[in-house]
N, C-alpha and C positions, 0 to 999 in steps of 0.2 A: 504494500500500500504506500501511497505517496507520503512524503514527509509533511508534517503540518507546518505551513508557512504563514498561517493566518493568526488571528487573535485568540485562538483557543476556545472556540465555541463548544459547548457541551450539551446543547438541547437534545440532540439525538441520543447521546449516551444517557442523559437523564430520563428520557422517554422509554428507551429499550434496553438499557444495560447491556448484558451479554446475549440477549435473545436474538437480535438481528444485527450482527456486526457489519454487514454490508450497508444496511440502512443508516446505521450510526456513522460509518465512515463517510458516505456520500452526503449525508445531512450536515455533519459537523465540519468536516475538512474540505469538502468540495463546495457545497452550496453556500454555507455561511462564511467559512474561512477564506474561500477563493472568490466565488462569484459576487457575494455581497461586498467584498473589499476591493473590487475592481474600480479603477478611476473614471470610467466612462460615464457613470451616473452617480449622483449623490445618493446617500442612503435614504434621504427624504423622497427623492424621485423613485428609487427602487421600491420603496414602500407603497407609493401611489400606484405604480405599475402592478405590483403584486396584489394589492387590494382590488384593483380593477379586474385582474384575471380571476381571482378567487370569487369575486362577486358574480362575474359573468358565468362562471361554472357552477354557482350555487353551493360553494364549499364553505358553508358557515362554520364548520368545525375548525377549519384552518384560520378563519377570520378572527377568532377569539385571540389567537396569538398575534396575528399580523396587524390588527387594528391597534393593539397595545404597543407593538413595536413601532408602528408609524408615529404614534404620539411621542415615543422616546426619540424618534428621528426628526422631530420638529414639526410634524403635521398637526395643526390645531383641530379641536373638535368641530369647530365651525367649517373648516376646510373639508374634513371628513364627511360631515353631513352634506355639504354641497356636492362633493364628489360622488357620494352614494345616490343622491337625487339624480344627478346627471347620468350615472350608470344605469339607473332604473329604466331610463328611456331606451338605452342601447342593449341592455342585457336581459330585459324583461322585468316587469314590475314586481313579481314575486321574489326575484333575486335581490332587487334593490331593497324591498321591504325586509327580507331576511337579514341582509347585511346591516341595515339601519337598526333592526332589533338587537343585533349583537352589540353594536356601538352603544345603543341606549343602555344596555345591561352593564357594559364596562363603565360608562360615565356614572350611572347611578350607584354602582358598587363602590366607586371611589368617593362619592359624596355621601 
């Protein structure tokens, strides 16, 4: 396996431990330590792209993490609300509603 040259992400390891070593490797070392650290896009922009894709695909399970991560990467709640509204017209109203429900849960949980 490739040497870890990134920041030492451990989300895959935390999720799967020794159960799925390939998934851990590609999640932690490739996706987050390499792809998310590339210079071509800011983490903020990567978050918006990721949220767009997950919303369009109706992947609310993954949105729980990525909406929080987007907030850490500088995307405001108001920007997320507006992005999800815009996405609802392009990805389907139920997908936009589902993603907005996840965001609402996150915001209310913190308040």
